[in-house]
N, C-alpha and C positions, 0 to 999 in steps of 0.2 A: 278820577275819570274812570268810567266803567270799562268791562271788557277782561274776561279771562279765557283764553283757550289753551287745553292742554293737548298736544299731540305727540306722537312717537318723534316725529322730525324735530319739535320744538325742544325736547329733551335732549336729544343728542347735542344740540347746539351748545347746550349748558357748557361743556367742556371748552367750546371755543370762546365762550363769555368769560370764563374764568382766565383764560390765557391771555385775552386781550387786554384785562386790567392791566397787567405785567408791563404793558407797552405803553402805559400813559405817557403824556407830553408834559406834564407838570412837574416840577421840581418838589422833591419831599421838604417839608418844614424841618427847620432846625429844632433839636431837641432840646437845648435849653435857651437861657435868656431870663429877661426880668418882668414879672408879673406888672402890668401898668394898671395904674388906681381905676377903678370901676368895671373890671374886665370881669365878665360872668363865671362863675366857677363849675356852672352845671348848664347844659342847653337842652332842650327839649323841641320835638318838633311835631306840630298836630297837623290833620288833615287827610287827605286821600291819596290816589295812587300817584299823582305828580309829585307828591314829598317822598314817597318811596322809590322813587325812580323806575317806577314801573317801565318795563320796555326798553329800559336804556343800555343793556347788557346782552343786547343781540336774542334775547328770548324775551316772551311775553308773561313776565313775572316781575314782582318787585325786585330791584337793585338797589339797595340802600346805601351802598358805597359811592353810587353816583348821585345821591340827593342834594339838590341846590342848598338844602338847608343844612344837614348833619352829615353829610357824606364826608367818609375819611379817605377814600380813593384819589388817585393820581390825575384822573381825567377831569374833574369838577373842581374849581376852586370855591368850595361850598363857604357858608357863614362859619361854619365849625372850623375848616382850615385856615379862614382868615384870622380868625378869634385866637387861634394858636400862637400867633405872632405876636398878640398882646398878652397871652397867658400861658406859658407852656405847661401849667399845671391842668389845664383843661384837659390835657390827652386822655381819651378813653370815657369821657364825661359827658358824652353826647349821646342822647336817647332819641331814637325816632319813633313817636308813638302814631303816627299817620297808618292808615290802613286802606288797602285798596278798596275801592266800592264805597268809602263811608260817604255820608252826608251830612249835613249841619246838626240832625239828630245826635251823631256820634261824638260830638265835640266834647261834651261835658265828661264822658267817660274818659276820653283821651286826657282831657285836661285834670281830671283826678290823678292818672297816672304821672304827669307831669309835676303835681305837686308832691307826690310820693317821691319823685325823684329828686325834689329839692330843687327845681330848676330855677333859676335867675333870669334866664333869657329864653323866650318861648316864641316860636314863629306860629302862624297860623294861615293857610289856605286851603280853603274848604269852599263847596259851592258848585263844582262843576257836575257832581254826581245828583244834586238837587234839580239841574236842569235838564240834563243828560237822561231824562225817561224815555219810555215809548211812544207818549202824546205830549201834546201840550199840556192839555188837562191833567196830566199825572204829573207834572211838575210841583214841586213844593210851594206853596202860596207864598207870597213874598211875607206876610205877615207872621206865617209858621217859621219861616225862614229866619228873620230877624230874632224872634223868641228863643230858638234855638241856638243863635251866635250868641245872645245876651247869656243864656245860661250857661253855656261854657265858659264864656269870659267871667262870668260871677264865680264861677269854681275857683278861677285862677287868682282871681283878687282878694278872694276870701283867704285862700290857701298860701297864697305866695305874694302878699301884697306890696312887696319891693320888687319884684320881679319886673324885667321889662319884656314888652309884648309888642311883636311886629305883627300886624293883620296885612297881609296880601291880598291885592285885588286876583278876582277870577281872569285868567288869559282870555285873549279873544278869540274863542272857539270859531265864530262866524268867520273869522278870516281865513280858518283852516279850509271851511267849504269854500271860501273865494279862490283860493289858490289852488285847490286839489279837486275841484269836481271837473276838471277837464283832463286830470290825468286818470287813465284807466287802472294803474296799479292801486291807486288811493281808492278810487271807487269800488274796486273790487274787495278791498280789504273793509272798508265801511259797510258793504252787504252783510258782513258777519253779524250785525246786529249792533255796531257800535254808534252810540248817541244816537238813536233813531229819531228823537224830537228834533234833530237837526240836519243829520246826514241821510235819512232814509230818503230814497228816490233824488239821489243827489244830482243827477242831470238833467231832472224835470224841472221844466219852465211852467208848468201848470200853475193858475193861480193860487190854488190851495196849497200847494207844496210852497209857494213863494210867500205865503201869507205865513206860513208855519215856521219858516225860518225867520221871518221879520220879529214873530212874537217870541222865538227862542233868543233871539239877540236883545230884544226889550228886558226879557228878563233877567238874563245875566247883566245888564245894566241896571236893573231894579237891585238885583242882589249886591252887585258893588257899591251902590248908594247906601245900603243898609250895613255893609261891613265897615264903610267909613264912619256912618254914624253910631254905629255900635262902639267902635274904638274910641270916639270922641267922648260918649258917654261915659266910657270905664275910667277915663281921666289922664293924668299926666304920664303914667306910666306906660301908656299904650300909644303906638304910632301905627299910620296908616300909611302904605307904600304910594300914597297920592295916585294911584291907578298907573303905576310904572309897569307892573305885569302884565296888565291888560294890554299896554300901548306896545307892546313887543309884536313887533312886526314877524309873527311865526310863519315864517314859509317851511316848504317840504324839506329843505335840508336841515330843519330845527326839530324835526319829528322823527322816529323810528320808520324804519322802511318795512316794518310787519303790521303793523296798525295804522299808520299815517295818522297817528292821534296823540300819543304820548310823546314828551320831549325825549330825543336822544341825550347823548351826554354834551353835546353842543347846546341843544336846548336848555338843560340843565344849568350849564354853566353861564347861558344868558340870564335866565331867571336869578340866580345866584347873584351876577353883576348888577343888575338893575335893582334888585331890591337890598342890597347890601347898603345902597346911599340912602336907605330910610331906617336902616337899622340903629342907628344912634351910635355907632361905634366906629363909623367910616372916617370920621374927621381924624 
């Protein structure tokens, strides 16, 4: 998801964010154990600021320790932390190649990094930034989006043909507008330029604004359809989450209170929980 704001006040909050991590409520994983057959030896995460944990540590910057995919902090039971139960030798071998602001066009470069990492489990969550442009016309065309997804997945299939890939649906951003447009603090935050194709003039009921939001919603649905199809075309080593991430009912208590857009630690935990079921390792 888009949006980076750097202010003196935000910088001062960084120390608070670091201290907050020490007070996590999840228990540390055991350091010993037996590796279960089929467990990945290296994990990599591809995508955008959702996967970097942006805004989840009380400041508007990436916080990878809270990533739903590769986070190693105590506040989020990430895929990586869950996989440590299966393979203690995985410790320290999770690579977050996602980047804040990334669109589908960046996926191939991130996939190349995952190939260099020798990853054998790769998560992919991308597309929000392709929709969160300044206008509807500026959004990535659906055909171009699919082409970039295919290009990125092709890098993985050719470079790591035995790796398992999990493609995750784009969360329901439209729901954030539904639950937040009556909340003055959320509206004020969105006026900073967060996802204007959806959230500009958030309180307006003018036909043009309602039409714009509907078009945004349809584009996300179209992108998710292409993610599902691209994973199917990839072959048996790719799993799609079946729309699980998109079905999360993101309320304001699952997003951070600075931009009212990116998942907080609770939101990251929810993403980890619902996508884990599709990972192929949950059973």
